[in-house]
N, C-alpha and C positions, 0 to 999 in steps of 0.2 A: 372973514374966513380966507386962508391963503391957498392958492391954487398950486398944484404940483405938476411939473412938466417932466415928461420922459423924452429922451433922445435916444434914438436907435441908430446905430451905426452899422452898415453892412459892409462886408468884406467879400467882394464876389472876384472870384478867380476865373479866368475863361482861357481855355486852351485853343487858341486861333488856329494853330496848326493842324490839330486834330479836327476841328469844324471843318477847315478846308479840305482836308483829306476825306471826310466823310461825304461832303458836297460833290466832290470830284467823283467819288465811287459811285454815288446815286447817279450823277449825270453820265457817267459811263454806262452803267448797267441800262439806263433808259435808252440810251444810244444803241446799245447791242439789240434790245427787245424791238426797237424800232426797226432795225435792219432786218432782224428775223421776220417781222411781220411782213415786210415788203417782200422777202423771198418766199414767204408762204403764199402771199397772194398772186406771185407770178407763177409758182409751181402749181398751185391748187386751182387758181382761177376764180375762187370763192372764199368766203369767211368760213374758217373751219373752228373746230374747238381749241386748237392749240393757239389760232389768232386770237380768240376771245379771252382766253387765259392771259396771253401776252398783254393784251390791252388793260386788263384788269391790274396786273403788275404794274404797267406803266403808269396807270391813274394812282395807284397806291405810292409807288416810288416817287411820283411828282408832288403829291399830297405832303408826303414826308420832307422833301426837298424845301418845297414852300415854307413849311412850318419852322424849319431850321435856319432859314435865311433871315 
């Protein structure tokens, strides 16, 4: 009985410039949110709803950034 062998060749194209731009955009947005949170803590003196919302966004963006690296 003869065995059949299949070969699969993948052609993967990757736009590194786009990936770098997306990573840079995510890092910049995370940095902006951290600055906003620092200002919120200084002005309010306590954790507010806006602070918590920013933290949630920071975590989500960080997760996305880590997944794409």
